[in-house]
C-alpha positions as CSV (number, residue, x, y, z in Angstrom):
1,X,-113.4,-1.9,-22.2
2,X,-113.3,-3.4,-18.7
3,X,-113.8,-7.2,-18.5
4,X,-114.7,-8.7,-15.2
5,X,-114.6,-12.3,-14.1
6,X,-116.5,-12.1,-10.7
7,X,-115.7,-14.2,-7.7
8,X,-115.9,-13.6,-4.0
9,X,-112.3,-14.8,-3.3
10,X,-110.8,-13.6,-6.6
11,X,-112.3,-11.2,-9.1
12,X,-110.3,-11.0,-12.3
13,X,-110.3,-7.7,-14.3
14,X,-108.8,-6.6,-17.6
15,X,-108.7,-3.3,-19.4
16,X,-108.6,-3.5,-23.2
17,X,-108.4,-0.8,-25.9
18,X,-109.0,-1.0,-29.6
19,X,-111.5,-3.2,-31.3
20,X,-111.7,-6.9,-32.2
21,X,-109.3,-6.5,-35.1
22,X,-106.6,-4.9,-33.0
23,X,-107.2,-5.2,-29.2
24,X,-104.5,-4.1,-26.8
25,X,-104.3,-5.1,-23.2
26,X,-103.8,-1.9,-21.1
27,X,-103.8,-3.7,-17.7
28,X,-105.1,-6.6,-15.8
29,X,-105.1,-8.1,-12.4
30,X,-106.9,-9.9,-9.6
31,X,-108.8,-8.4,-6.7
32,X,-108.5,-10.7,-3.8
33,X,-110.6,-10.7,-0.6
34,X,-109.8,-12.2,2.8
35,X,-111.9,-15.3,3.5
36,X,-112.0,-14.4,7.2
37,X,-113.6,-11.0,6.6
38,X,-117.4,-10.7,6.7
39,X,-119.0,-11.2,3.3
40,X,-120.4,-7.7,3.2
41,X,-116.9,-6.3,3.7
42,X,-115.5,-8.5,0.9
43,X,-118.3,-7.4,-1.5
44,X,-117.7,-3.8,-0.7
45,X,-114.0,-4.2,-1.4
46,X,-114.8,-5.7,-4.8
47,X,-117.2,-2.9,-5.7
48,X,-114.9,-0.2,-4.4
49,X,-111.8,-1.5,-6.2
50,X,-113.7,-1.9,-9.5
51,X,-115.1,1.6,-9.1
52,X,-111.6,2.9,-8.6
53,X,-110.4,1.2,-11.8
54,X,-113.3,2.7,-13.7
55,X,-112.6,6.2,-12.3
56,X,-108.9,5.9,-13.2
57,X,-109.2,4.4,-16.6
58,X,-112.6,5.6,-17.9
59,X,-113.7,2.5,-19.9
60,X,-116.7,3.1,-22.2
61,X,-118.2,-0.3,-21.3
62,X,-118.1,-3.1,-18.9
63,X,-118.4,-6.8,-19.8
64,X,-119.2,-9.3,-17.0
65,X,-119.4,-13.0,-17.0
66,X,-122.9,-14.3,-16.3
67,X,-123.4,-16.7,-13.5
68,X,-123.6,-20.4,-14.5
69,X,-125.8,-22.8,-12.6
70,X,-123.5,-24.4,-10.1
71,X,-124.1,-27.7,-8.2
72,X,-122.8,-26.0,-5.1
73,X,-125.5,-23.5,-4.0
74,X,-123.0,-21.6,-1.7
75,X,-120.6,-21.1,-4.6
76,X,-123.4,-19.9,-6.8
77,X,-124.5,-17.4,-4.2
78,X,-121.0,-16.0,-3.7
79,X,-120.4,-15.6,-7.5
80,X,-123.8,-14.0,-7.8
81,X,-123.0,-11.5,-5.1
82,X,-119.6,-10.7,-6.6
83,X,-121.4,-10.1,-9.9
84,X,-123.7,-7.7,-8.2
85,X,-120.7,-5.8,-6.8
86,X,-119.3,-5.5,-10.3
87,X,-122.7,-4.3,-11.7
88,X,-123.0,-1.8,-8.9
89,X,-119.5,-0.4,-9.7
90,X,-120.5,0.0,-13.4
91,X,-123.9,1.5,-12.6
92,X,-122.2,4.0,-10.3
93,X,-120.3,5.3,-13.3
94,X,-123.3,5.1,-15.6
95,X,-121.6,2.6,-17.9
96,X,-123.4,0.1,-20.1
97,X,-122.9,-3.5,-18.9
98,X,-122.8,-6.5,-21.3
99,X,-123.1,-10.0,-19.8
100,X,-121.9,-13.2,-21.3
101,X,-122.3,-16.8,-20.3
102,X,-119.1,-18.9,-19.8
103,X,-120.0,-21.0,-22.9
104,X,-120.3,-17.9,-25.1
105,X,-117.0,-16.5,-23.9
106,X,-115.2,-19.8,-24.5
107,X,-116.8,-20.2,-27.9
108,X,-115.9,-16.6,-28.9
109,X,-112.2,-16.8,-27.8
110,X,-111.4,-20.5,-28.2
111,X,-113.9,-21.6,-30.8
112,X,-115.4,-24.2,-28.5
113,X,-117.9,-23.6,-25.7
114,X,-116.6,-26.4,-23.7
115,X,-113.0,-25.4,-23.8
116,X,-111.0,-25.7,-20.5
117,X,-109.8,-22.5,-18.8
118,X,-106.2,-23.3,-19.8
119,X,-107.2,-23.4,-23.5
120,X,-109.0,-20.0,-23.1
121,X,-105.8,-18.6,-21.5
122,X,-103.7,-19.9,-24.3
123,X,-106.0,-18.3,-26.9
124,X,-106.0,-15.0,-25.0
125,X,-102.2,-15.0,-25.1
126,X,-102.2,-15.8,-28.8
127,X,-104.8,-13.2,-29.8
128,X,-103.1,-10.4,-27.8
129,X,-99.5,-11.5,-28.5
130,X,-98.7,-11.5,-24.8
131,X,-95.2,-12.1,-23.6
132,X,-96.4,-13.2,-20.1
133,X,-99.1,-15.7,-19.3
134,X,-102.0,-14.0,-17.5
135,X,-102.4,-15.4,-14.0
136,X,-104.4,-16.5,-12.2
137,X,-107.0,-18.0,-14.5
138,X,-109.5,-15.4,-13.3
139,X,-107.4,-12.7,-15.1
140,X,-107.3,-14.6,-18.4
141,X,-111.0,-15.2,-18.1
142,X,-111.6,-11.4,-17.6
143,X,-109.5,-10.7,-20.7
144,X,-111.6,-13.3,-22.6
145,X,-114.8,-11.6,-21.5
146,X,-113.6,-8.3,-22.7
147,X,-112.5,-9.8,-26.0
148,X,-115.9,-11.3,-26.4
149,X,-117.5,-7.9,-26.0
150,X,-115.1,-6.4,-28.6
151,X,-116.0,-9.1,-31.1
152,X,-119.7,-8.6,-30.5
153,X,-119.3,-4.8,-30.9
154,X,-117.5,-5.3,-34.2
155,X,-120.3,-7.6,-35.4
156,X,-122.9,-5.1,-34.3
157,X,-121.2,-2.3,-36.2
158,X,-121.0,-4.4,-39.4
159,X,-124.6,-5.3,-39.1
160,X,-125.6,-1.7,-38.6
161,X,-123.6,-0.7,-41.6
162,X,-125.2,-3.4,-43.7
163,X,-128.7,-2.2,-42.6
164,X,-127.8,1.4,-43.6
165,X,-126.6,0.3,-47.0
166,X,-129.7,-1.8,-47.5
167,X,-131.9,1.1,-46.6
168,X,-130.1,3.4,-49.0
169,X,-130.6,0.9,-51.8
170,X,-134.3,0.4,-51.1
171,X,-134.8,4.2,-50.8
172,X,-132.8,4.8,-54.0
173,X,-134.7,2.2,-56.0
174,X,-138.0,3.9,-55.9
């Protein structure tokens, strides 16, 4: 599972293995771009570096934070473009992409959709038993996004198993 917290200046990424009941952090980091470079070069760098991570680690899925509506239109545009770079990298490897709002991620990991980023980071550390604090916050956010997908996948699997069991009972009751 590759989690991505997109940003034009800093894009956080995290690779997790396992499932929601036993996730393991395989690696994480921050992709930084140079503010003085043209925007197209910065976006290409994000897409290229994420594609390289995907090619090296072969995640089965990618989870990306959805864009929130920002008061600053320029910031919103930059985040949207960085998201597009992440989506392009995933599509280039034919990987399914799952998108989550910041509120959903915070609720999933910290239990409260309005949790500050520092609380999300503390919960990420606790859930994964990390010895080191993920830094910068973009990295802990990427981990939280991946954890959110793992939790959703676990729930989806349980619901599917419940449906199969219910169908067997209905079919056997005739």
